[in-house]
NUTIBA-370947 format. One record per residue (C-alpha): x, y, z. Coordinates in steps of 0.5 Angstrom, whole numbers, padded with zeros to 4 digits, always signed. Example, Ala and Ser with C-alpha at 12.3 -4.5 7.8 and 13.67 -1.06 7.14 Angstrom:
# residues 2
+0025-0009+0016 +0027-0002+0014 
# end
This chain:
# residues 458
+0000+0000+0000 +0006+0005+0002 +0009+0003-0004 +0003+0004-0009 +0002+0011-0005 +0009+0013-0007 +0009+0011-0014 +0002+0015-0015 +0006+0021-0011 +0012+0020-0016 +0007+0020-0022 +0003+0027-0020 +0011+0030-0019 +0013+0028-0026 +0006+0030-0029 +0006+0037-0025 +0013+0038-0027 +0013+0036-0034 +0007+0035-0037 +0001+0039-0035 +0004+0045-0038 +0004+0042-0045 -0003+0039-0044 -0006+0045-0042 -0003+0048-0048 -0006+0042-0052 -0013+0044-0049 -0012+0051-0050 -0012+0050-0058 -0018+0045-0057 -0022+0050-0053 -0020+0056-0058 -0022+0051-0064 -0028+0049-0060 -0030+0056-0057 -0037+0057-0061 -0039+0050-0058 -0037+0052-0051 -0040+0058-0051 -0047+0055-0053 -0047+0050-0048 -0045+0054-0043 -0051+0058-0044 -0055+0052-0044 -0052+0050-0037 -0053+0057-0034 -0060+0057-0037 -0062+0050-0034 -0059+0053-0027 -0064+0059-0028 -0070+0056-0029 -0068+0050-0025 -0066+0054-0018 -0063+0047-0015 -0062+0051-0008 -0068+0053-0004 -0068+0061-0001 -0064+0061+0005 -0071+0063+0009 -0078+0061+0009 -0084+0065+0012 -0090+0060+0015 -0096+0064+0018 -0099+0062+0024 -0105+0063+0028 -0105+0066+0035 -0100+0064+0040 -0102+0057+0044 -0106+0055+0038 -0105+0048+0035 -0103+0052+0028 -0097+0055+0033 -0095+0049+0036 -0095+0045+0030 -0091+0051+0026 -0086+0050+0031 -0086+0043+0031 -0084+0044+0023 -0079+0049+0025 -0075+0044+0029 -0076+0039+0023 -0073+0044+0018 -0067+0046+0023 -0065+0039+0023 -0065+0038+0015 -0061+0045+0015 -0066+0049+0013 -0069+0055+0016 -0076+0056+0017 -0079+0063+0021 -0086+0063+0024 -0090+0069+0024 -0096+0069+0029 -0102+0073+0027 -0109+0075+0030 -0111+0069+0026 -0111+0064+0020 -0115+0069+0015 -0110+0074+0016 -0104+0069+0015 -0108+0067+0008 -0108+0075+0006 -0101+0076+0007 -0099+0069+0003 -0103+0072-0003 -0100+0079-0003 -0094+0080-0007 -0091+0085-0002 -0091+0080+0004 -0085+0075+0005 -0090+0069+0007 -0089+0064+0003 -0094+0059+0007 -0100+0059+0011 -0105+0055+0015 -0112+0055+0012 -0118+0052+0016 -0122+0049+0010 -0129+0052+0009 -0126+0059+0009 -0122+0060+0003 -0123+0058-0005 -0118+0057-0011 -0122+0062-0015 -0120+0068-0010 -0113+0066-0009 -0111+0063-0016 -0104+0064-0014 -0104+0059-0008 -0104+0051-0009 -0105+0046-0003 -0100+0041+0001 -0106+0037+0003 -0109+0038+0010 -0105+0037+0016 -0109+0036+0022 -0116+0037+0024 -0120+0043+0027 -0125+0041+0031 -0131+0047+0032 -0132+0048+0040 -0137+0051+0043 -0136+0052+0051 -0141+0055+0056 -0143+0055+0063 -0148+0053+0068 -0153+0048+0067 -0153+0043+0062 -0156+0045+0055 -0160+0041+0050 -0162+0044+0044 -0161+0041+0036 -0159+0048+0034 -0154+0051+0038 -0153+0057+0034 -0160+0059+0035 -0159+0058+0042 -0154+0063+0043 -0156+0068+0038 -0159+0073+0043 -0154+0071+0049 -0147+0074+0050 -0142+0069+0046 -0135+0070+0044 -0135+0069+0036 -0127+0070+0035 -0123+0076+0033 -0125+0079+0027 -0122+0077+0021 -0120+0070+0024 -0123+0063+0022 -0126+0062+0028 -0131+0069+0027 -0132+0067+0019 -0134+0060+0021 -0139+0062+0026 -0142+0067+0022 -0142+0062+0016 -0146+0057+0021 -0151+0062+0024 -0153+0064+0017 -0154+0057+0015 -0160+0056+0020 -0161+0063+0022 -0161+0068+0015 -0160+0075+0016 -0157+0074+0023 -0150+0078+0021 -0146+0081+0027 -0150+0082+0033 -0148+0087+0039 -0148+0080+0044 -0143+0077+0039 -0137+0079+0042 -0130+0079+0037 -0125+0077+0043 -0119+0073+0042 -0119+0066+0045 -0115+0067+0051 -0119+0073+0052 -0126+0070+0051 -0123+0063+0056 -0121+0068+0062 -0129+0072+0061 -0132+0066+0060 -0129+0063+0066 -0131+0069+0070 -0138+0069+0068 -0137+0075+0063 -0140+0072+0058 -0145+0066+0057 -0141+0062+0052 -0135+0062+0047 -0134+0059+0040 -0127+0057+0038 -0124+0053+0032 -0117+0050+0035 -0114+0043+0035 -0115+0039+0042 -0108+0040+0044 -0108+0048+0044 -0107+0051+0051 -0114+0054+0051 -0118+0049+0049 -0114+0044+0054 -0115+0049+0059 -0123+0049+0058 -0124+0042+0058 -0120+0041+0064 -0124+0046+0068 -0130+0043+0072 -0134+0050+0071 -0134+0049+0064 -0138+0045+0059 -0138+0043+0052 -0144+0044+0047 -0147+0038+0044 -0149+0039+0036 -0155+0033+0035 -0155+0035+0028 -0148+0034+0026 -0149+0030+0020 -0154+0035+0018 -0149+0040+0018 -0144+0035+0014 -0149+0034+0008 -0150+0042+0008 -0142+0043+0008 -0138+0038+0006 -0131+0041+0008 -0134+0039+0015 -0133+0032+0019 -0137+0029+0025 -0133+0028+0031 -0134+0025+0037 -0132+0026+0044 -0133+0019+0048 -0137+0019+0055 -0132+0020+0060 -0126+0021+0056 -0123+0028+0058 -0123+0025+0066 -0125+0018+0068 -0125+0020+0075 -0129+0026+0074 -0134+0023+0069 -0132+0028+0064 -0136+0029+0060 -0142+0025+0063 -0145+0023+0055 -0142+0022+0049 -0142+0029+0045 -0142+0030+0038 -0138+0036+0035 -0136+0039+0028 -0130+0039+0025 -0126+0042+0020 -0119+0041+0017 -0113+0045+0017 -0109+0045+0010 -0103+0048+0008 -0103+0053+0003 -0096+0055-0001 -0094+0060-0006 -0095+0056-0013 -0087+0058-0015 -0085+0055-0008 -0078+0052-0008 -0079+0044-0009 -0074+0043-0003 -0079+0047+0001 -0085+0043-0001 -0082+0036+0001 -0080+0039+0008 -0087+0042+0009 -0089+0035+0007 -0084+0031+0011 -0085+0035+0017 -0093+0034+0017 -0091+0026+0016 -0086+0027+0022 -0091+0031+0027 -0097+0027+0026 -0093+0020+0027 -0091+0024+0034 -0097+0026+0036 -0102+0023+0041 -0109+0023+0037 -0115+0024+0041 -0119+0023+0035 -0118+0017+0031 -0119+0020+0025 -0113+0025+0026 -0108+0019+0025 -0109+0019+0017 -0106+0026+0016 -0103+0029+0012 -0108+0028+0007 -0111+0031+0001 -0119+0032+0004 -0121+0039+0002 -0121+0040-0005 -0122+0048-0005 -0115+0048-0008 -0111+0044-0013 -0105+0040-0010 -0098+0042-0012 -0094+0038-0017 -0089+0036-0011 -0096+0034-0006 -0099+0030-0012 -0093+0026-0012 -0092+0025-0005 -0100+0023-0004 -0099+0019-0010 -0092+0015-0010 -0090+0017-0003 -0083+0019+0000 -0078+0017-0005 -0072+0013-0002 -0068+0018-0004 -0069+0022+0002 -0067+0017+0007 -0060+0017+0004 -0059+0025+0001 -0059+0031+0003 -0066+0034+0003 -0065+0040-0002 -0061+0034-0007 -0066+0029-0006 -0072+0034-0008 -0068+0036-0014 -0067+0029-0017 -0074+0028-0015 -0076+0034-0018 -0072+0033-0025 -0070+0026-0025 -0074+0025-0032 -0069+0031-0034 -0063+0028-0031 -0064+0022-0035 -0065+0025-0042 -0059+0030-0040 -0054+0024-0039 -0057+0021-0045 -0054+0027-0048 -0048+0029-0044 -0045+0021-0045 -0044+0022-0052 -0041+0029-0052 -0036+0027-0046 -0034+0021-0051 -0033+0026-0056 -0029+0031-0052 -0024+0025-0050 -0024+0023-0057 -0022+0031-0059 -0016+0030-0054 -0014+0023-0057 -0015+0026-0064 -0011+0032-0063 -0005+0028-0060 -0005+0024-0066 -0005+0030-0070 +0000+0033-0067 +0005+0027-0068 +0003+0026-0075 +0005+0033-0076 +0012+0032-0073 +0013+0026-0076 +0011+0029-0083 +0017+0034-0082 +0021+0029-0080 +0020+0025-0087 +0021+0032-0090 +0027+0033-0087 +0030+0027-0089 +0028+0028-0096 +0031+0035-0096 +0038+0031-0094 +0038+0027-0099 +0037+0032-0104 +0043+0037-0101 +0049+0038-0105 +0054+0042-0100 +0056+0041-0093 +0052+0048-0091 +0045+0045-0093 +0047+0039-0089 +0048+0044-0083 +0042+0047-0085 +0038+0041-0084 +0041+0039-0077 +0039+0045-0075 +0032+0044-0077 +0032+0037-0074 +0035+0039-0068 +0029+0044-0067 +0024+0039-0069 +0027+0035-0063 +0026+0041-0059 +0019+0042-0061 +0017+0035-0060 +0020+0035-0053 +0015+0041-0051 +0009+0038-0055 +0003+0034-0050 +0002+0027-0052 -0003+0023-0050 -0001+0017-0045 -0003+0012-0050 +0001+0015-0056 +0008+0016-0052 +0011+0010-0055 +0010+0014-0062 +0013+0020-0059 +0019+0016-0057 +0019+0013-0064 +0019+0020-0067 +0025+0022-0062 +0029+0016-0064 +0028+0017-0071 +0030+0024-0070 +0037+0022-0067 +0038+0017-0072 +0037+0022-0078 +0041+0027-0074 +0047+0022-0074 +0045+0020-0081 +0046+0027-0084 +0053+0028-0080 +0055+0022-0083 +0054+0024-0090 +0057+0031-0088 +0063+0027-0088 +0063+0026-0096 +0065+0034-0096 +0071+0037-0094 
# end
């Protein structure tokens, strides 16, 4: 092994000292000859890199809801996943997901992605956005104080009571008004509909300042958990959940089983039916494929690590809400799953290969013959240089035979010596070295023959 390393070291030293300059000179000649082809190839490669954009932007911005909400928790899990993969995800807490959607669709905003609850937006109003699918369930909670209430229409029941419907412009606010309008047309925003943040509404409900609060958020959110575990707060049942789902297909029926909140306290004291929506992840339609893959894999990873209260939550992420079309990356994710490349390569590189593998195959089908041609040009150049030197040697030998004086022979010797120096300075491909030494031997023999011929002249 040591001998082999020494041999390689000696070869490299000799190559750098003697042959490198000659080969560079030969390549310079090739480059000058094929300069137009090189320029066209460089433009083609540069254009491909410009349109493909192999490297994602340094920062990605994700809009989320209020601090402590499920979207906030999920966004932070996404940011941690990005960090592990060498990417940076900056999270932006806003008043609500509706605000995030507006900023995502604004050219002046730096937001690249946002969580959006189903039923609050469609592609018609936001043509530049695409979906990465639904990433979690967003139950519709109606919490209240006092004695247990039984009613088929909770919205009609609270039409004239003091209830928080979520801050203006939030998903909670928008869905409450839509559901209220469904069975109570023309209601609009009443004075008793308080537009409070989730945290403020929960505090006022505990203090008895309001009768109820409506919110759309995940089971694990801070506000929902605090209310579910408060013995003085009750959860409203939706007996007509199937009818709501029929009217509004983006909704789904959820069940909170008897005593599932607390077996010791027997809470709730009966099965409670809820309505649920789904939280979708929308992105700009030109978001880098590597970032889209990172979001999808982060959603999958977060779902595997989460304890699911609702059994249907375990199936996320999935393409549930068809209001927005899937991106091409998401379509491949849901159709064929995660490519094996992501297990072995950096995320950006795996995403690049997965995104352009067809073009990559076509590229190699073209580039391999080109490389073969390039190496063929190298061989061709070597042989052409040798042929020119051999031709010069033959010409000088013919000249020597026709010389009539000693001075003419001296001129031939000088030209042979010049040919010998030229040959020594010429780059020759390794496989043609035997011809070089034949040439060198031939030049030396010719010089000796001419010198012997000169002896004929005084």
